[in-house]
C-alpha positions in Angstrom: 111.4 78.3 118.5 112.2 80.4 121.5 110.6 83.6 122.6 113.2 85.7 121.1 112.6 84.4 117.6 108.9 85.0 118.1 109.5 88.5 119.1 111.4 89.1 115.9 108.8 87.5 113.7 105.9 89.4 115.4 107.8 92.6 115.0 108.3 91.9 111.3 104.6 91.2 110.9 103.9 94.5 112.7 105.9 96.2 110.0 104.7 94.3 106.9 100.9 94.0 107.8 100.1 97.7 107.8 102.1 98.2 104.5 100.0 95.6 102.9 96.8 97.0 104.3 97.7 100.5 103.0 98.6 99.3 99.5 95.3 97.3 99.3 93.5 100.4 100.6 95.2 102.6 98.2 94.3 100.3 95.4 90.7 100.0 96.5 90.2 103.7 96.8 91.0 104.1 93.2 88.5 101.6 91.9 85.5 103.1 90.4 82.4 102.5 92.6 79.3 103.4 90.8 75.8 102.0 90.7 74.5 100.2 93.8 78.0 100.1 95.3 78.7 103.9 95.5 78.5 107.2 93.6 81.8 107.3 91.9 83.6 109.4 94.7 86.8 108.0 96.3 86.4 107.1 100.0 89.5 108.4 101.6 90.4 107.0 105.1 90.2 109.3 108.1 92.8 109.8 110.8 90.8 107.4 113.3 90.9 104.7 110.5 94.6 105.1 109.9 95.7 105.5 113.6 95.7 101.8 114.4 97.7 101.0 111.2 100.2 103.8 111.9 100.6 102.7 115.7 101.0 99.0 114.6 103.8 100.0 112.2 105.6 102.2 114.7 105.4 99.5 117.4 107.0 97.0 114.9 109.7 99.5 113.9 110.4 100.3 117.6 110.4 96.7 118.7 112.5 95.1 115.9 115.9 96.5 117.0 115.1 95.5 120.6 114.1 92.1 119.6 117.3 91.6 117.6 119.5 92.8 120.5 117.7 90.5 123.1 118.2 87.6 120.6 122.0 88.4 120.3 122.4 88.6 124.1 120.7 85.4 124.6 122.7 83.7 121.9 125.9 85.1 123.3 125.0 84.1 126.8 124.0 80.6 125.8 127.1 80.3 123.9 129.2 81.3 127.0 127.3 78.9 129.1 128.2 76.1 126.8 131.9 77.1 126.9 131.9 77.2 130.7 130.4 73.6 130.9 133.2 72.2 128.9 
């Protein structure tokens, strides 16, 4: 696996992981927390808590097209190099 494929995989993970974290957080917020765990009020996330998740998602969305372009350019260049060797 070369660095271009790793770039695509990491970009995809940067898109999927924040989505999973937000879905889990949304589910967890709506679970009743009474007794020794809490007072029953939902604990909504604040902007400083959401900022890393949002930034990770935006980096993944921004880097995925770049990673795909670089992969295609490398694939095209390596294919042309093989043609020139023959």
